[in-house]
C-alpha positions as CSV (number, residue, x, y, z in Angstrom):
1,M,-13.2,9.9,-36.9
2,S,-13.0,7.4,-39.6
3,M,-12.4,3.6,-39.2
4,M,-9.5,3.8,-41.5
5,D,-7.9,6.2,-44.1
6,W,-10.0,5.1,-47.0
7,N,-8.4,7.6,-49.4
8,D,-4.9,6.3,-48.7
9,Y,-6.2,2.7,-48.9
10,R,-7.9,3.4,-52.3
11,Q,-4.5,4.6,-53.5
12,Q,-2.8,1.5,-52.2
13,V,-5.4,-0.7,-53.9
14,L,-5.0,1.1,-57.2
15,A,-1.2,0.9,-57.0
16,G,-1.4,-2.7,-56.3
17,V,-3.7,-3.2,-59.3
18,G,-1.1,-1.2,-61.3
19,D,1.7,-3.5,-60.2
20,M,-0.5,-6.5,-61.0
21,G,-1.0,-5.0,-64.5
22,K,2.7,-4.9,-65.0
23,L,3.0,-8.6,-64.0
24,S,-0.1,-9.9,-65.9
25,P,-1.4,-7.2,-68.2
26,D,-3.9,-9.5,-69.9
27,T,-5.5,-10.3,-66.5
28,V,-6.0,-6.6,-65.5
29,R,-7.1,-5.7,-69.2
30,G,-9.6,-8.5,-69.0
31,Y,-10.9,-7.3,-65.7
32,V,-11.2,-3.8,-67.0
33,Q,-13.1,-5.1,-70.1
34,L,-15.4,-7.2,-67.9
35,G,-16.2,-4.2,-65.6
36,G,-17.0,-2.0,-68.5
37,A,-19.1,-4.5,-70.4
38,G,-22.4,-3.7,-68.5
39,G,-22.2,-0.1,-69.3
40,K,-22.3,-0.7,-73.0
41,T,-25.8,-2.1,-73.0
42,G,-27.3,1.2,-71.9
43,H,-30.0,-0.5,-69.9
44,L,-28.7,0.9,-66.4
45,D,-27.0,4.2,-65.9
46,A,-23.7,4.5,-64.3
47,K,-25.0,5.7,-60.9
48,T,-27.3,2.6,-60.7
49,R,-24.4,0.3,-61.5
50,E,-22.3,1.8,-58.9
51,L,-25.0,1.4,-56.2
52,I,-25.4,-2.3,-57.3
53,A,-21.6,-2.6,-57.1
54,L,-21.5,-1.1,-53.6
55,A,-24.3,-3.6,-52.5
56,C,-22.2,-6.4,-54.0
57,A,-19.0,-5.1,-52.4
58,V,-20.7,-5.4,-48.9
59,T,-22.0,-8.9,-49.6
60,L,-18.5,-9.9,-50.7
61,R,-16.9,-8.1,-47.8
62,C,-14.3,-6.4,-50.2
63,D,-12.8,-3.2,-48.7
64,G,-11.1,-2.5,-52.0
65,C,-14.4,-2.6,-53.9
66,I,-16.0,-0.5,-51.2
67,T,-13.4,2.3,-51.4
68,V,-13.3,2.4,-55.2
69,H,-17.0,2.2,-55.8
70,S,-17.8,4.7,-53.0
71,E,-15.7,7.2,-54.8
72,Q,-17.3,6.4,-58.1
73,A,-20.9,6.6,-56.8
74,H,-20.1,9.9,-55.1
75,K,-18.6,11.2,-58.3
76,L,-21.8,10.2,-60.2
77,G,-23.9,12.1,-57.8
78,A,-25.2,9.2,-55.6
79,T,-26.6,10.6,-52.3
80,R,-25.9,9.3,-48.9
81,E,-29.5,8.2,-48.8
82,E,-29.4,6.3,-52.1
83,I,-26.2,4.6,-51.0
84,A,-27.9,3.6,-47.7
85,E,-30.8,2.2,-49.6
86,A,-28.5,0.1,-51.8
87,L,-26.7,-1.1,-48.7
88,G,-30.1,-2.1,-47.2
89,V,-30.6,-4.3,-50.1
90,A,-27.2,-6.0,-49.4
91,I,-28.2,-6.4,-45.7
92,A,-31.5,-8.0,-46.7
93,L,-29.8,-10.3,-49.2
94,N,-27.2,-11.4,-46.7
95,A,-29.9,-12.0,-44.1
96,G,-31.9,-14.0,-46.7
97,A,-28.9,-16.0,-47.6
98,A,-28.3,-16.8,-44.0
99,L,-32.0,-18.0,-43.7
100,V,-31.6,-20.2,-46.8
101,Y,-28.3,-21.7,-45.6
102,S,-29.9,-22.3,-42.2
103,T,-32.5,-24.4,-43.8
104,R,-29.7,-26.4,-45.5
105,T,-28.0,-26.9,-42.2
106,L,-31.3,-28.3,-40.7
107,D,-31.6,-30.5,-43.7
108,A,-28.1,-31.8,-43.3
109,L,-28.9,-32.4,-39.6
110,A,-32.0,-34.3,-40.6
111,A,-29.9,-36.5,-43.0
112,L,-27.7,-37.5,-39.9
113,V,-30.7,-38.3,-37.9
114,D,-32.2,-40.5,-40.8
115,I,-29.1,-42.7,-40.9
């Protein structure tokens, strides 16, 4: 059993982007151009970029990004194990960010004590 109907949700997201494109075509055109810019360098293959996108999507907590980039990664041959490894990077990065921001919180607390 799935948490949600990701295929239906992906279609809803894409339809919403299509509607946004009708209202503000330059915005969506710019987004598409930005999204494709990295691929033009040829330094990373498309599957690697999708794995990075999935890790970023988790970090940003963007369900729309998750459903779109999961489909793309799958189409490009990313295995479940490769995706899990990329998601492990996101988990570690989020934990690291929490650790860094914890030190900032303690620093803010110390500033209160020093007053």
